[in-house]
N, C-alpha and C positions, 0 to 999 in steps of 0.2 A: 543523466537526465532521463526522465521515460513518459510515458502515454496514462500509462494504466489500463492498457488494453489491451489484454494479457492473450498472448499469442500460440501459445500450448499449453497443456499439462504435464508434467512429468512429477518422476517418479524417485524418492532418495532409495539408493538401492547399495551404497555404503554410509556409516556413520560413526567418526573413530574418534575418542577425545584421548587429543595428544597435549600434553603441559597445559591444563587447563584453556587451550581451542580446540575446536572438533573442524576434522580435517568431511567434508561431506562429497558422495559423489549419485549425481542426478542422474537419471537413465531420460533424457527427453525424446519418446520417439512421437515421431508428427512435428517438430519444432528444427527447420531449418538451420543448422550448426556450421554446415558447411563457412561461412563467411565469419565465421567466430575465431577470434584468435586469442593466444595466452595474454593477461591482461585485460582480455576487453571484461565488459560491467553487463550483467545480466541479474533483473531482479527477479529473487526467488520467494516468493508469498511476499512482494511489497519490500522484500530487503537487496539492497543494492551490494552486491556478491564478486568479488573479482576472480575470472577463471585463468587456476592454476596448472589445469592440465585438459586435454581431447583422446577419446578415447572412441573413435566410431562415433556412435549418438548420445556416447555419455561426456559432461564435464562435473570436474571438482574444482570445490573452492572452499576456502578455510574461512573459519567464522572465527572469529575477536571475542574474547572473553565480555567483553564490552556488549555487543552486540547480541549475543547471546541471553547477556539479561535482561536486554531491554525486549525484546522480542518473544515469540513462540520460538525460534529454532533453535533454543536451547532445551525444550520437549519433545525435539521431531525423532524418528527413531526412523529401523529400516522399511519401507513400503508407505510410510504419508504420500501421500499426494502434494502435489505443488502447484500454484502458478507461476508462468515463467513469462518474461518478455524479455528482449534483448534492448540496450539503451538506444535512444529514438536517434537520428543522424539530422539534418536541417534541410532533408527531404520527404522525412517522416509525416505522414497526416495525422494533425493531432486531433484524434478521436474524443481523448479524454478529456483529462487537463496536466498542467505538467505538475510530475510528480519526481519528488528526489532519489525514491528509494531509502529516505534517512530514517528509518518508523521511529514515531512520537510516542507510542505508546501501546501498553496492550488494552481488548476491550473481549466482552465476553458478550455471548450470542445466548440473550433472555427469552426470547420465543421465536418463533416461524411459524406462520399462520397462511393460508391460502388464499389469494386475494385476484378471483379471475382468475385469466392465467398465470399472472404474475405469481411470485413466492414472495410473502414479505418481514422483511427479518428486521427483529427487535435487537440491538446492541448496545448494551451497558458499557461509557465509556470513563476512563479515568476522569476524577474530579478536575485535574490540571488539563484538563484539555475543552471541557465542557464550552466553554467561553469561545472558543475557534470554532466549532460547529454552528451553522446558520441552516436556518430552512430554505432547502433548495439550491444550498452551495455544494462544494464539491468536498469529496471524501474518499479516500483510499482503504478498502479495506482487502488483508493480504494482498496486494496488488491490484485491485480492482477498482476502477474511477467507478466511484459513485456519483448519483444524488441525492441530498438527505431529502427525504418526504416531509418525514413529522421530529419534533425534538420533543423531550420533556426536561426537568431538572436534572435528570443525572442518564439519557440513555437519547438515540436515535430511531428512527427505521429508515430502513432502502426496501426497493421494490426492485424483485429480480424477477427481468423479464426470461421467455421458455430457454431464450439461445444464450445470454447469458448465466445461468442455469446448468445447460448442457456443456458449457464449452471453458467451465473455471472449477475449481475447489468449493464452491457453494453448493455444487449437488451430494457432497459429502459432510458438509456440518451439520452439529446435531447440537443440541440445546445443552447450557454451558459452556460451548468449545470457545478456547482462547484464543483470539483475532489480530491481526499485526493491524496498530492504525497508523496512517500520515495524512494531518491535518492539511488546505489548502493552504500553498506555501505564501498565498497573498496576504493572509490571514494574520501568519507570524512577521512579515514583514511590516505590516501597519501595524501590529502592536507597535513592535520595535522602535517605527518612526515619532506614536505617539509618545512611547515615555521616552525618547531622546529628544523632543521637544517640548516635552514638561506640559502638552495637553492630557486634556479626560478625553476620551473616547466620546463624552454628549457634544464636547463641543467641536467635533467633528463635522466640516464643511466641503464644499466643492471649491473655494475660495482657499482655502487650509488647503489638501491637496494639490489644485493648482502649482499653491506658494510655495511647493515640496517635490516640484516636477511631473507632477500627473497630468499629462494634456488630454484625457477622454474628453468626451463626450459632456 
């Protein structure tokens, strides 16, 4: 699990295809790798990868064929910049939201617009994910935890403040660029709960949620 708060930028320094999979090496300058051990998880552009080798400020991970097909890691090359985050611990501040590192789909940057000191990004989402995305809800874009500002039939927008712009790969984004998307885990489990109970979303109520274990206010 992760928080969606990017800890450092990395760069792909080796990208080798091997029997259908990929082994990549990432240089992580400014990323505290001293506490990382073999087998640990690191989110690379929002994709949870397992560390298989460490060499100074570099770490190596294998990327499965399925992950290559379902994320942007399949179109990477040497020199690509990536967002990095180590897996959270029980004493990690949850500054973003709970992120699994399991990408749900690939979106596309449709527009990049100035908005006062922030930058507005309009992102097209796959049709299969659109019903999970809600105004003022949470979404992960390339591993970055963000709040959805606006939604339309096929896209959503987020505003990136200067700090986030400078500390993530948002600074390198261009129009039509593909990005990894992970929807809020709560939305996925809620959908499954409704399917399991045979209820329709229009019948959702506080009483229904409490009867199924939700003890919130």
